[in-house]
Biopython code that builds the backbone (N, CA, C, O; Angstrom):
import numpy as np
from Bio.PDB.StructureBuilder import StructureBuilder

atoms = [
    (1, "MET", "N", (91.950, 100.718, 86.311)),
    (1, "MET", "CA", (92.824, 101.044, 87.412)),
    (1, "MET", "C", (91.993, 101.271, 88.671)),
    (1, "MET", "O", (90.953, 101.929, 88.635)),
    (2, "LYS", "N", (92.463, 100.722, 89.770)),
    (2, "LYS", "CA", (91.793, 100.920, 91.049)),
    (2, "LYS", "C", (92.420, 102.119, 91.750)),
    (2, "LYS", "O", (93.625, 102.350, 91.659)),
    (3, "ALA", "N", (91.583, 102.872, 92.445)),
    (3, "ALA", "CA", (92.042, 104.022, 93.217)),
    (3, "ALA", "C", (91.216, 104.105, 94.498)),
    (3, "ALA", "O", (90.031, 103.772, 94.516)),
    (4, "THR", "N", (91.862, 104.553, 95.554)),
    (4, "THR", "CA", (91.175, 104.822, 96.806)),
    (4, "THR", "C", (91.353, 106.294, 97.109)),
    (4, "THR", "O", (92.469, 106.813, 97.067)),
    (5, "ILE", "N", (90.252, 106.970, 97.413)),
    (5, "ILE", "CA", (90.320, 108.377, 97.784)),
    (5, "ILE", "C", (89.780, 108.540, 99.193)),
    (5, "ILE", "O", (88.669, 108.113, 99.505)),
    (6, "PHE", "N", (90.586, 109.164, 100.033)),
    (6, "PHE", "CA", (90.148, 109.535, 101.369)),
    (6, "PHE", "C", (89.517, 110.901, 101.200)),
    (6, "PHE", "O", (90.208, 111.902, 101.011)),
    (7, "HIS", "N", (88.206, 110.929, 101.269)),
    (7, "HIS", "CA", (87.371, 111.984, 100.700)),
    (7, "HIS", "C", (86.490, 112.648, 101.747)),
    (7, "HIS", "O", (85.991, 112.009, 102.673)),
    (8, "ASN", "N", (86.319, 113.948, 101.566)),
    (8, "ASN", "CA", (85.321, 114.703, 102.317)),
    (8, "ASN", "C", (84.407, 115.340, 101.267)),
    (8, "ASN", "O", (84.836, 116.248, 100.556)),
    (9, "PRO", "N", (83.165, 114.885, 101.156)),
    (9, "PRO", "CA", (82.284, 115.393, 100.105)),
    (9, "PRO", "C", (81.970, 116.883, 100.236)),
    (9, "PRO", "O", (81.478, 117.487, 99.283)),
    (10, "ARG", "N", (82.237, 117.480, 101.374)),
    (10, "ARG", "CA", (81.984, 118.912, 101.556)),
    (10, "ARG", "C", (83.140, 119.770, 101.056)),
    (10, "ARG", "O", (83.020, 120.994, 101.001)),
    (11, "CYS", "N", (84.258, 119.148, 100.690)),
    (11, "CYS", "CA", (85.469, 119.857, 100.274)),
    (11, "CYS", "C", (85.532, 119.936, 98.747)),
    (11, "CYS", "O", (85.464, 118.912, 98.067)),
    (12, "SER", "N", (85.662, 121.142, 98.216)),
    (12, "SER", "CA", (85.696, 121.312, 96.760)),
    (12, "SER", "C", (86.927, 120.652, 96.147)),
    (12, "SER", "O", (86.829, 120.074, 95.065)),
    (13, "LYS", "N", (88.072, 120.721, 96.801)),
    (13, "LYS", "CA", (89.288, 120.091, 96.261)),
    (13, "LYS", "C", (89.129, 118.576, 96.214)),
    (13, "LYS", "O", (89.577, 117.924, 95.271)),
    (14, "SER", "N", (88.492, 118.029, 97.232)),
    (14, "SER", "CA", (88.251, 116.588, 97.267)),
    (14, "SER", "C", (87.285, 116.184, 96.153)),
    (14, "SER", "O", (87.495, 115.170, 95.487)),
    (15, "ARG", "N", (86.245, 116.962, 95.953)),
    (15, "ARG", "CA", (85.292, 116.669, 94.862)),
    (15, "ARG", "C", (85.982, 116.774, 93.505)),
    (15, "ARG", "O", (85.713, 115.968, 92.615)),
    (16, "GLU", "N", (86.866, 117.755, 93.336)),
    (16, "GLU", "CA", (87.593, 117.908, 92.064)),
    (16, "GLU", "C", (88.495, 116.699, 91.816)),
    (16, "GLU", "O", (88.539, 116.179, 90.702)),
    (17, "ALA", "N", (89.207, 116.253, 92.838)),
    (17, "ALA", "CA", (90.083, 115.087, 92.678)),
    (17, "ALA", "C", (89.270, 113.846, 92.343)),
    (17, "ALA", "O", (89.681, 113.046, 91.503)),
    (18, "LEU", "N", (88.129, 113.677, 92.988)),
    (18, "LEU", "CA", (87.262, 112.535, 92.694)),
    (18, "LEU", "C", (86.800, 112.583, 91.242)),
    (18, "LEU", "O", (86.777, 111.553, 90.568)),
    (19, "ALA", "N", (86.435, 113.755, 90.759)),
    (19, "ALA", "CA", (86.005, 113.897, 89.362)),
    (19, "ALA", "C", (87.133, 113.530, 88.399)),
    (19, "ALA", "O", (86.884, 112.905, 87.368)),
    (20, "ILE", "N", (88.358, 113.909, 88.720)),
    (20, "ILE", "CA", (89.511, 113.553, 87.879)),
    (20, "ILE", "C", (89.657, 112.036, 87.811)),
    (20, "ILE", "O", (89.872, 111.473, 86.738)),
    (21, "LEU", "N", (89.539, 111.386, 88.954)),
    (21, "LEU", "CA", (89.650, 109.924, 88.985)),
    (21, "LEU", "C", (88.541, 109.270, 88.166)),
    (21, "LEU", "O", (88.795, 108.356, 87.381)),
    (22, "GLN", "N", (87.325, 109.739, 88.353)),
    (22, "GLN", "CA", (86.191, 109.165, 87.626)),
    (22, "GLN", "C", (86.302, 109.421, 86.132)),
    (22, "GLN", "O", (86.014, 108.535, 85.327)),
    (23, "ASP", "N", (86.721, 110.634, 85.752)),
    (23, "ASP", "CA", (86.884, 110.958, 84.330)),
    (23, "ASP", "C", (87.963, 110.107, 83.677)),
    (23, "ASP", "O", (87.904, 109.829, 82.479)),
    (24, "ALA", "N", (88.949, 109.695, 84.468)),
    (24, "ALA", "CA", (90.028, 108.846, 83.952)),
    (24, "ALA", "C", (89.603, 107.378, 83.866)),
    (24, "ALA", "O", (90.361, 106.534, 83.388)),
    (25, "GLY", "N", (88.397, 107.082, 84.328)),
    (25, "GLY", "CA", (87.889, 105.723, 84.261)),
    (25, "GLY", "C", (88.362, 104.821, 85.393)),
    (25, "GLY", "O", (88.260, 103.598, 85.298)),
    (26, "ALA", "N", (88.875, 105.415, 86.458)),
    (26, "ALA", "CA", (89.357, 104.616, 87.583)),
    (26, "ALA", "C", (88.184, 103.965, 88.315)),
    (26, "ALA", "O", (87.090, 104.525, 88.398)),
    (27, "ASP", "N", (88.440, 102.784, 88.835)),
    (27, "ASP", "CA", (87.499, 102.092, 89.717)),
    (27, "ASP", "C", (87.792, 102.640, 91.118)),
    (27, "ASP", "O", (88.749, 102.219, 91.769)),
    (28, "VAL", "N", (86.961, 103.581, 91.572)),
    (28, "VAL", "CA", (87.274, 104.360, 92.771)),
    (28, "VAL", "C", (86.553, 103.829, 94.006)),
    (28, "VAL", "O", (85.332, 103.671, 94.023)),
    (29, "GLU", "N", (87.349, 103.560, 95.033)),
    (29, "GLU", "CA", (86.801, 103.278, 96.365)),
    (29, "GLU", "C", (86.824, 104.604, 97.115)),
    (29, "GLU", "O", (87.885, 105.200, 97.300)),
    (30, "ILE", "N", (85.670, 105.057, 97.541)),
    (30, "ILE", "CA", (85.563, 106.328, 98.251)),
    (30, "ILE", "C", (85.475, 106.042, 99.743)),
    (30, "ILE", "O", (84.557, 105.368, 100.211)),
    (31, "VAL", "N", (86.445, 106.568, 100.476)),
    (31, "VAL", "CA", (86.459, 106.425, 101.931)),
    (31, "VAL", "C", (86.188, 107.803, 102.523)),
    (31, "VAL", "O", (87.031, 108.697, 102.453)),
    (32, "GLU", "N", (85.018, 107.961, 103.101)),
    (32, "GLU", "CA", (84.728, 109.216, 103.792)),
    (32, "GLU", "C", (85.442, 109.144, 105.131)),
    (32, "GLU", "O", (84.921, 108.609, 106.110)),
    (33, "TYR", "N", (86.643, 109.695, 105.149)),
    (33, "TYR", "CA", (87.551, 109.480, 106.270)),
    (33, "TYR", "C", (87.074, 110.098, 107.583)),
    (33, "TYR", "O", (87.556, 109.706, 108.645)),
    (34, "LEU", "N", (86.151, 111.044, 107.542)),
    (34, "LEU", "CA", (85.620, 111.574, 108.793)),
    (34, "LEU", "C", (84.664, 110.573, 109.445)),
    (34, "LEU", "O", (84.521, 110.550, 110.668)),
    (35, "LYS", "N", (84.012, 109.745, 108.623)),
    (35, "LYS", "CA", (83.114, 108.704, 109.131)),
    (35, "LYS", "C", (83.857, 107.401, 109.393)),
    (35, "LYS", "O", (83.544, 106.682, 110.341)),
    (36, "ASN", "N", (84.841, 107.101, 108.555)),
    (36, "ASN", "CA", (85.623, 105.862, 108.639)),
    (36, "ASN", "C", (87.108, 106.205, 108.558)),
    (36, "ASN", "O", (87.741, 105.985, 107.525)),
    (37, "PRO", "N", (87.663, 106.741, 109.637)),
    (37, "PRO", "CA", (89.052, 107.205, 109.580)),
    (37, "PRO", "C", (90.051, 106.066, 109.421)),
    (37, "PRO", "O", (89.844, 104.969, 109.941)),
    (38, "PRO", "N", (91.139, 106.338, 108.695)),
    (38, "PRO", "CA", (92.196, 105.343, 108.586)),
    (38, "PRO", "C", (92.905, 105.202, 109.935)),
    (38, "PRO", "O", (92.905, 106.125, 110.749)),
    (39, "THR", "N", (93.496, 104.055, 110.152)),
    (39, "THR", "CA", (94.273, 103.848, 111.375)),
    (39, "THR", "C", (95.556, 104.666, 111.301)),
    (39, "THR", "O", (95.951, 105.157, 110.243)),
    (40, "ARG", "N", (96.176, 104.790, 112.439)),
    (40, "ARG", "CA", (97.460, 105.489, 112.503)),
    (40, "ARG", "C", (98.474, 104.804, 111.577)),
    (40, "ARG", "O", (99.201, 105.466, 110.837)),
    (41, "ALA", "N", (98.509, 103.463, 111.634)),
    (41, "ALA", "CA", (99.440, 102.704, 110.800)),
    (41, "ALA", "C", (99.159, 102.909, 109.318)),
    (41, "ALA", "O", (100.084, 103.041, 108.517)),
    (42, "ARG", "N", (97.886, 102.935, 108.956)),
    (42, "ARG", "CA", (97.513, 103.149, 107.542)),
    (42, "ARG", "C", (97.961, 104.531, 107.083)),
    (42, "ARG", "O", (98.519, 104.683, 105.996)),
    (43, "LEU", "N", (97.712, 105.548, 107.927)),
    (43, "LEU", "CA", (98.154, 106.900, 107.585)),
    (43, "LEU", "C", (99.666, 106.957, 107.405)),
    (43, "LEU", "O", (100.161, 107.534, 106.437)),
    (44, "ALA", "N", (100.392, 106.358, 108.338)),
    (44, "ALA", "CA", (101.854, 106.359, 108.243)),
    (44, "ALA", "C", (102.308, 105.726, 106.935)),
    (44, "ALA", "O", (103.213, 106.238, 106.276)),
    (45, "GLY", "N", (101.682, 104.614, 106.559)),
    (45, "GLY", "CA", (102.030, 103.948, 105.307)),
    (45, "GLY", "C", (101.703, 104.788, 104.079)),
    (45, "GLY", "O", (102.474, 104.821, 103.120)),
    (46, "LEU", "N", (100.560, 105.463, 104.110)),
    (46, "LEU", "CA", (100.180, 106.320, 102.987)),
    (46, "LEU", "C", (101.179, 107.466, 102.810)),
    (46, "LEU", "O", (101.615, 107.752, 101.694)),
    (47, "TYR", "N", (101.535, 108.110, 103.907)),
    (47, "TYR", "CA", (102.484, 109.224, 103.815)),
    (47, "TYR", "C", (103.856, 108.740, 103.367)),
    (47, "TYR", "O", (104.542, 109.422, 102.605)),
    (48, "GLU", "N", (104.252, 107.567, 103.838)),
    (48, "GLU", "CA", (105.537, 107.013, 103.407)),
    (48, "GLU", "C", (105.521, 106.754, 101.897)),
    (48, "GLU", "O", (106.471, 107.105, 101.196)),
    (49, "ARG", "N", (104.448, 106.143, 101.400)),
    (49, "ARG", "CA", (104.343, 105.886, 99.946)),
    (49, "ARG", "C", (104.306, 107.175, 99.150)),
    (49, "ARG", "O", (104.797, 107.228, 98.022)),
    (50, "ALA", "N", (103.721, 108.226, 99.736)),
    (50, "ALA", "CA", (103.644, 109.519, 99.050)),
    (50, "ALA", "C", (104.970, 110.262, 99.089)),
    (50, "ALA", "O", (105.182, 111.213, 98.336)),
    (51, "GLY", "N", (105.866, 109.819, 99.977)),
    (51, "GLY", "CA", (107.154, 110.499, 100.109)),
    (51, "GLY", "C", (107.037, 111.820, 100.863)),
    (51, "GLY", "O", (107.819, 112.745, 100.640)),
    (52, "ILE", "N", (106.057, 111.900, 101.754)),
    (52, "ILE", "CA", (105.880, 113.118, 102.537)),
    (52, "ILE", "C", (105.867, 112.776, 104.025)),
    (52, "ILE", "O", (105.635, 111.629, 104.410)),
    (53, "ARG", "N", (106.113, 113.766, 104.835)),
    (53, "ARG", "CA", (106.048, 113.596, 106.280)),
    (53, "ARG", "C", (104.609, 113.808, 106.735)),
    (53, "ARG", "O", (103.835, 114.485, 106.058)),
    (54, "PRO", "N", (104.251, 113.233, 107.872)),
    (54, "PRO", "CA", (102.898, 113.470, 108.407)),
    (54, "PRO", "C", (102.576, 114.960, 108.530)),
    (54, "PRO", "O", (101.432, 115.366, 108.326)),
    (55, "ARG", "N", (103.561, 115.763, 108.858)),
    (55, "ARG", "CA", (103.353, 117.214, 108.959)),
    (55, "ARG", "C", (102.821, 117.783, 107.641)),
    (55, "ARG", "O", (102.019, 118.716, 107.642)),
    (56, "ASP", "N", (103.275, 117.213, 106.513)),
    (56, "ASP", "CA", (102.822, 117.684, 105.196)),
    (56, "ASP", "C", (101.373, 117.288, 104.929)),
    (56, "ASP", "O", (100.701, 117.888, 104.089)),
    (57, "GLY", "N", (100.899, 116.277, 105.647)),
    (57, "GLY", "CA", (99.523, 115.829, 105.498)),
    (57, "GLY", "C", (98.595, 116.369, 106.569)),
    (57, "GLY", "O", (97.447, 115.938, 106.682)),
    (58, "LEU", "N", (99.094, 117.315, 107.358)),
    (58, "LEU", "CA", (98.311, 117.914, 108.439)),
    (58, "LEU", "C", (97.496, 119.085, 107.901)),
    (58, "LEU", "O", (98.021, 119.958, 107.211)),
    (59, "ARG", "N", (96.222, 119.090, 108.223)),
    (59, "ARG", "CA", (95.343, 120.191, 107.814)),
    (59, "ARG", "C", (95.580, 121.354, 108.765)),
    (59, "ARG", "O", (94.941, 121.459, 109.811)),
    (60, "LYS", "N", (96.504, 122.222, 108.388)),
    (60, "LYS", "CA", (97.002, 123.275, 109.263)),
    (60, "LYS", "C", (95.969, 124.340, 109.620)),
    (60, "LYS", "O", (96.143, 125.064, 110.600)),
    (61, "ALA", "N", (94.907, 124.442, 108.846)),
    (61, "ALA", "CA", (93.876, 125.452, 109.115)),
    (61, "ALA", "C", (92.983, 125.087, 110.299)),
    (61, "ALA", "O", (92.257, 125.933, 110.821)),
    (62, "GLU", "N", (93.042, 123.829, 110.715)),
    (62, "GLU", "CA", (92.198, 123.390, 111.831)),
    (62, "GLU", "C", (92.776, 123.853, 113.159)),
    (62, "GLU", "O", (93.993, 123.897, 113.338)),
    (63, "ASP", "N", (91.894, 124.197, 114.086)),
    (63, "ASP", "CA", (92.324, 124.662, 115.405)),
    (63, "ASP", "C", (93.258, 123.667, 116.085)),
    (63, "ASP", "O", (94.257, 124.066, 116.684)),
    (64, "GLY", "N", (92.949, 122.396, 115.999)),
    (64, "GLY", "CA", (93.766, 121.375, 116.645)),
    (64, "GLY", "C", (95.173, 121.279, 116.096)),
    (64, "GLY", "O", (96.059, 120.756, 116.772)),
    (65, "ALA", "N", (95.402, 121.769, 114.889)),
    (65, "ALA", "CA", (96.725, 121.700, 114.276)),
    (65, "ALA", "C", (97.689, 122.708, 114.887)),
    (65, "ALA", "O", (98.902, 122.497, 114.884)),
    (66, "LYS", "N", (97.159, 123.775, 115.397)),
    (66, "LYS", "CA", (98.025, 124.818, 115.966)),
    (66, "LYS", "C", (98.861, 124.280, 117.124)),
    (66, "LYS", "O", (100.018, 124.670, 117.279)),
    (67, "ALA", "N", (98.303, 123.406, 117.926)),
    (67, "ALA", "CA", (99.024, 122.821, 119.053)),
    (67, "ALA", "C", (100.122, 121.858, 118.598)),
    (67, "ALA", "O", (100.971, 121.464, 119.398)),
    (68, "LEU", "N", (100.108, 121.480, 117.326)),
    (68, "LEU", "CA", (101.073, 120.518, 116.791)),
    (68, "LEU", "C", (102.220, 121.190, 116.051)),
    (68, "LEU", "O", (103.003, 120.520, 115.379)),
    (69, "LYS", "N", (102.323, 122.495, 116.169)),
    (69, "LYS", "CA", (103.324, 123.266, 115.424)),
    (69, "LYS", "C", (104.738, 122.694, 115.578)),
    (69, "LYS", "O", (105.476, 122.588, 114.598)),
    (70, "ASP", "N", (105.106, 122.331, 116.789)),
    (70, "ASP", "CA", (106.449, 121.819, 117.043)),
    (70, "ASP", "C", (106.459, 120.323, 117.379)),
    (70, "ASP", "O", (107.436, 119.808, 117.922)),
    (71, "ALA", "N", (105.379, 119.646, 117.054)),
    (71, "ALA", "CA", (105.231, 118.231, 117.414)),
    (71, "ALA", "C", (106.041, 117.325, 116.489)),
    (71, "ALA", "O", (106.363, 117.684, 115.356)),
    (72, "SER", "N", (106.354, 116.153, 117.004)),
    (72, "SER", "CA", (107.049, 115.128, 116.211)),
    (72, "SER", "C", (106.065, 114.496, 115.227)),
    (72, "SER", "O", (104.850, 114.650, 115.357)),
    (73, "ASP", "N", (106.610, 113.783, 114.244)),
    (73, "ASP", "CA", (105.762, 113.061, 113.293)),
    (73, "ASP", "C", (104.873, 112.062, 114.022)),
    (73, "ASP", "O", (103.704, 111.901, 113.671)),
    (74, "ASP", "N", (105.414, 111.393, 115.030)),
    (74, "ASP", "CA", (104.620, 110.425, 115.798)),
    (74, "ASP", "C", (103.446, 111.106, 116.490)),
    (74, "ASP", "O", (102.332, 110.584, 116.479)),
    (75, "ALA", "N", (103.686, 112.257, 117.085)),
    (75, "ALA", "CA", (102.615, 112.981, 117.776)),
    (75, "ALA", "C", (101.554, 113.449, 116.784)),
    (75, "ALA", "O", (100.363, 113.441, 117.093)),
    (76, "ILE", "N", (101.986, 113.852, 115.604)),
    (76, "ILE", "CA", (101.029, 114.298, 114.579)),
    (76, "ILE", "C", (100.174, 113.120, 114.129)),
    (76, "ILE", "O", (98.958, 113.261, 113.998)),
    (77, "LEU", "N", (100.781, 111.971, 113.893)),
    (77, "LEU", "CA", (100.012, 110.786, 113.503)),
    (77, "LEU", "C", (99.020, 110.398, 114.594)),
    (77, "LEU", "O", (97.875, 110.052, 114.302)),
    (78, "ASP", "N", (99.459, 110.455, 115.848)),
    (78, "ASP", "CA", (98.555, 110.152, 116.960)),
    (78, "ASP", "C", (97.360, 111.103, 116.957)),
    (78, "ASP", "O", (96.221, 110.677, 117.144)),
    (79, "ALA", "N", (97.625, 112.386, 116.744)),
    (79, "ALA", "CA", (96.559, 113.390, 116.736)),
    (79, "ALA", "C", (95.597, 113.167, 115.571)),
    (79, "ALA", "O", (94.384, 113.298, 115.738)),
    (80, "MET", "N", (96.121, 112.835, 114.407)),
    (80, "MET", "CA", (95.278, 112.569, 113.238)),
    (80, "MET", "C", (94.394, 111.352, 113.462)),
    (80, "MET", "O", (93.221, 111.350, 113.091)),
    (81, "ALA", "N", (94.962, 110.318, 114.071)),
    (81, "ALA", "CA", (94.192, 109.106, 114.337)),
    (81, "ALA", "C", (93.074, 109.387, 115.340)),
    (81, "ALA", "O", (91.984, 108.823, 115.242)),
    (82, "ALA", "N", (93.355, 110.265, 116.303)),
    (82, "ALA", "CA", (92.357, 110.602, 117.319)),
    (82, "ALA", "C", (91.303, 111.578, 116.797)),
    (82, "ALA", "O", (90.150, 111.538, 117.228)),
    (83, "ASP", "N", (91.698, 112.456, 115.867)),
    (83, "ASP", "CA", (90.802, 113.492, 115.347)),
    (83, "ASP", "C", (91.020, 113.631, 113.838)),
    (83, "ASP", "O", (91.823, 114.460, 113.410)),
    (84, "PRO", "N", (90.319, 112.834, 113.027)),
    (84, "PRO", "CA", (90.594, 112.787, 111.586)),
    (84, "PRO", "C", (90.355, 114.106, 110.841)),
    (84, "PRO", "O", (90.762, 114.228, 109.685)),
    (85, "ILE", "N", (89.713, 115.089, 111.464)),
    (85, "ILE", "CA", (89.559, 116.386, 110.799)),
    (85, "ILE", "C", (90.935, 117.005, 110.526)),
    (85, "ILE", "O", (91.064, 117.898, 109.688)),
    (86, "LEU", "N", (91.956, 116.526, 111.238)),
    (86, "LEU", "CA", (93.313, 117.046, 111.061)),
    (86, "LEU", "C", (94.005, 116.506, 109.808)),
    (86, "LEU", "O", (95.085, 116.973, 109.447)),
    (87, "ILE", "N", (93.395, 115.535, 109.150)),
    (87, "ILE", "CA", (93.984, 114.941, 107.941)),
    (87, "ILE", "C", (93.647, 115.826, 106.738)),
    (87, "ILE", "O", (92.480, 116.085, 106.444)),
    (88, "GLU", "N", (94.695, 116.281, 106.056)),
    (88, "GLU", "CA", (94.484, 117.071, 104.837)),
    (88, "GLU", "C", (93.904, 116.172, 103.767)),
    (88, "GLU", "O", (94.285, 115.007, 103.649)),
    (89, "ARG", "N", (93.000, 116.703, 103.003)),
    (89, "ARG", "CA", (92.321, 115.930, 101.971)),
    (89, "ARG", "C", (92.450, 116.629, 100.628)),
    (89, "ARG", "O", (92.745, 117.822, 100.547)),
    (90, "PRO", "N", (92.225, 115.867, 99.599)),
    (90, "PRO", "CA", (92.028, 114.426, 99.524)),
    (90, "PRO", "C", (93.370, 113.707, 99.439)),
    (90, "PRO", "O", (94.350, 114.244, 98.923)),
    (91, "LEU", "N", (93.391, 112.524, 99.937)),
    (91, "LEU", "CA", (94.550, 111.648, 99.837)),
    (91, "LEU", "C", (94.128, 110.514, 98.915)),
    (91, "LEU", "O", (93.111, 109.863, 99.155)),
    (92, "VAL", "N", (94.908, 110.270, 97.856)),
    (92, "VAL", "CA", (94.536, 109.294, 96.834)),
    (92, "VAL", "C", (95.648, 108.260, 96.686)),
    (92, "VAL", "O", (96.832, 108.593, 96.636)),
    (93, "GLU", "N", (95.229, 106.994, 96.619)),
    (93, "GLU", "CA", (96.171, 105.892, 96.459)),
    (93, "GLU", "C", (95.795, 105.063, 95.242)),
    (93, "GLU", "O", (94.628, 104.722, 95.048)),
    (94, "THR", "N", (96.796, 104.741, 94.420)),
    (94, "THR", "CA", (96.657, 103.773, 93.334)),
    (94, "THR", "C", (97.864, 102.841, 93.421)),
    (94, "THR", "O", (98.720, 103.009, 94.289)),
    (95, "GLU", "N", (97.931, 101.870, 92.531)),
    (95, "GLU", "CA", (99.098, 100.986, 92.533)),
    (95, "GLU", "C", (100.367, 101.745, 92.142)),
    (95, "GLU", "O", (101.472, 101.260, 92.386)),
    (96, "LYS", "N", (100.228, 102.913, 91.545)),
    (96, "LYS", "CA", (101.392, 103.703, 91.148)),
    (96, "LYS", "C", (101.905, 104.624, 92.249)),
    (96, "LYS", "O", (102.974, 105.217, 92.108)),
    (97, "GLY", "N", (101.152, 104.751, 93.347)),
    (97, "GLY", "CA", (101.623, 105.604, 94.430)),
    (97, "GLY", "C", (100.491, 106.281, 95.165)),
    (97, "GLY", "O", (99.319, 105.936, 95.014)),
    (98, "VAL", "N", (100.878, 107.258, 95.968)),
    (98, "VAL", "CA", (99.934, 108.036, 96.775)),
    (98, "VAL", "C", (100.229, 109.507, 96.552)),
    (98, "VAL", "O", (101.388, 109.915, 96.489)),
    (99, "ARG", "N", (99.175, 110.299, 96.433)),
    (99, "ARG", "CA", (99.325, 111.745, 96.296)),
    (99, "ARG", "C", (98.288, 112.448, 97.151)),
    (99, "ARG", "O", (97.158, 111.987, 97.311)),
    (100, "LEU", "N", (98.707, 113.569, 97.689)),
    (100, "LEU", "CA", (97.798, 114.485, 98.339)),
    (100, "LEU", "C", (97.253, 115.370, 97.229)),
    (100, "LEU", "O", (98.024, 116.015, 96.519)),
    (101, "GLY", "N", (95.961, 115.410, 97.073)),
    (101, "GLY", "CA", (95.334, 116.133, 95.963)),
    (101, "GLY", "C", (95.242, 117.629, 96.181)),
    (101, "GLY", "O", (94.164, 118.213, 96.066)),
    (102, "ARG", "N", (96.348, 118.242, 96.490)),
    (102, "ARG", "CA", (96.442, 119.692, 96.656)),
    (102, "ARG", "C", (97.601, 120.159, 95.800)),
    (102, "ARG", "O", (98.746, 120.069, 96.242)),
    (103, "PRO", "N", (97.366, 120.642, 94.624)),
    (103, "PRO", "CA", (96.090, 120.822, 93.944)),
    (103, "PRO", "C", (95.535, 119.490, 93.453)),
    (103, "PRO", "O", (96.263, 118.502, 93.354)),
    (104, "PRO", "N", (94.233, 119.472, 93.147)),
    (104, "PRO", "CA", (93.589, 118.217, 92.728)),
    (104, "PRO", "C", (94.288, 117.531, 91.556)),
    (104, "PRO", "O", (94.324, 116.302, 91.496)),
    (105, "GLY", "N", (94.836, 118.301, 90.637)),
    (105, "GLY", "CA", (95.491, 117.735, 89.473)),
    (105, "GLY", "C", (96.699, 116.865, 89.807)),
    (105, "GLY", "O", (97.164, 116.106, 88.958)),
    (106, "ALA", "N", (97.209, 116.965, 91.023)),
    (106, "ALA", "CA", (98.356, 116.148, 91.428)),
    (106, "ALA", "C", (98.040, 114.659, 91.364)),
    (106, "ALA", "O", (98.950, 113.839, 91.239)),
    (107, "VAL", "N", (96.769, 114.301, 91.448)),
    (107, "VAL", "CA", (96.413, 112.870, 91.405)),
    (107, "VAL", "C", (96.665, 112.270, 90.026)),
    (107, "VAL", "O", (96.768, 111.051, 89.895)),
    (108, "ARG", "N", (96.765, 113.100, 89.008)),
    (108, "ARG", "CA", (97.050, 112.581, 87.659)),
    (108, "ARG", "C", (98.421, 111.898, 87.595)),
    (108, "ARG", "O", (98.651, 111.046, 86.736)),
    (109, "GLN", "N", (99.328, 112.271, 88.503)),
    (109, "GLN", "CA", (100.664, 111.678, 88.513)),
    (109, "GLN", "C", (100.644, 110.193, 88.824)),
    (109, "GLN", "O", (101.603, 109.484, 88.518)),
    (110, "ILE", "N", (99.563, 109.710, 89.429)),
    (110, "ILE", "CA", (99.511, 108.288, 89.818)),
    (110, "ILE", "C", (98.419, 107.526, 89.061)),
    (110, "ILE", "O", (98.024, 106.435, 89.472)),
    (111, "LEU", "N", (97.941, 108.091, 87.974)),
    (111, "LEU", "CA", (96.949, 107.402, 87.145)),
    (111, "LEU", "C", (97.628, 106.599, 86.052)),
    (111, "LEU", "O", (96.954, 105.950, 85.253)),
]
sb = StructureBuilder()
sb.init_structure("model")
sb.init_model(0)
sb.init_chain("A")
sb.init_seg("    ")
for serial, (resi, resn, name, xyz) in enumerate(atoms, 1):
    if name == "N":
        sb.init_residue(resn, " ", resi, " ")
    sb.init_atom(name, np.array(xyz, "f"), 0.0, 1.0, " ", f" {name:<3s}", serial, name[0])
structure = sb.get_structure()
C-alpha cells in the first residue's frame, strides 16, 4: 500500500504516525511540508477527501492562527499556503482516504 505523509520530523505525533505506517508495511512517501509545502489546491483536496474543513486542519496553537479565528475556509487555506506552519500535522493520504493523525492511531483507518 502506498501512503503519503505530510510530516514534520520534529513533531512526536508525526513521528508516531510515520512509525504506524512503516510498521504496517506501507510504501511511504514522506513530504516535509515545511520545506515542500502543498499548494492551496492540494490542501483543499486533502481536506475534502478527509471530510474535514480547513479550520479542522489549522494548527491553532500557532500565533498566526489566532488572527484566523473568524476567517472563512478560503482565507484559512490562503494562510496555510502562505505559511505552512499553520498546517496541522501529520496529514496522511492513502488510496482509502485521508486522515489527520491526531491522534496518530487515526491513520490506521485508511490502511
